[in-house]
N, C-alpha and C positions, 0 to 999 in steps of 0.2 A: 775700873776696879783697882785703882792704885792703892798700894799698901796691903793687898791681899795676895798671899802666895798661891802658887799654881795648884797645890793640893786642895786648898780651900775653894778655889775657883772651880775646879773640876767637880768637887763635891756639891757645890751649889747648883751647878749645871745639871748634874745627874738628878738631884732632887727635883729641880724644876721640870725636867723632861719626864721623870717618873710620874709626877703629879699630873702633868699635861696628858699623859697616857692613861690616867685614872687607875694607876697601879699602887698597891700597898708595898711596903718594903718586903713583906713575905712573898707576895706575888712576883716581884722582880727577882728576889733571891732564887725562887724556883726556876724562873726562866734563864737566869744567868748561872745556875748551878753553884751558888755560893750561899753562905749562911746570911740570914737577915741581920745578924750582928755585923757582918762584914759590910753590908750595904749601909748600915747606920754609921759605921766608922768612916766610910768613904764620904758619905753626905756631910759629916761633921768635920771633914778635913783632917781626920786623925790617921788616914790610910790612903795610899794611892790606889786607884782602881786597876784591876788587872787588864791585860790586853783584850781579853774576851769581853769584859764589861764595856770597854771603850768601843769595841766593834759592834756590840749589841745596839748601841745608840748612834752609830755613825753609818750603819748599813742602810741602803735605800730599800731593802726588802722588808716585808712585813715582820713585825716583832713577835709573832705568835709562836 
């Protein structure tokens, strides 16, 4: 992914993971305790994800 900044890379990874888990932005926002607007901004590279959102997708435990 040469030429793509870290924020964009993280956003694309979050979107891919969210879709693989069959979650909507609204469902993910409820699980992460953030707004769906924040999820959208992160996925579009306009905002860095919080530490909590990063943990949500790096934890080996169930994501329910």
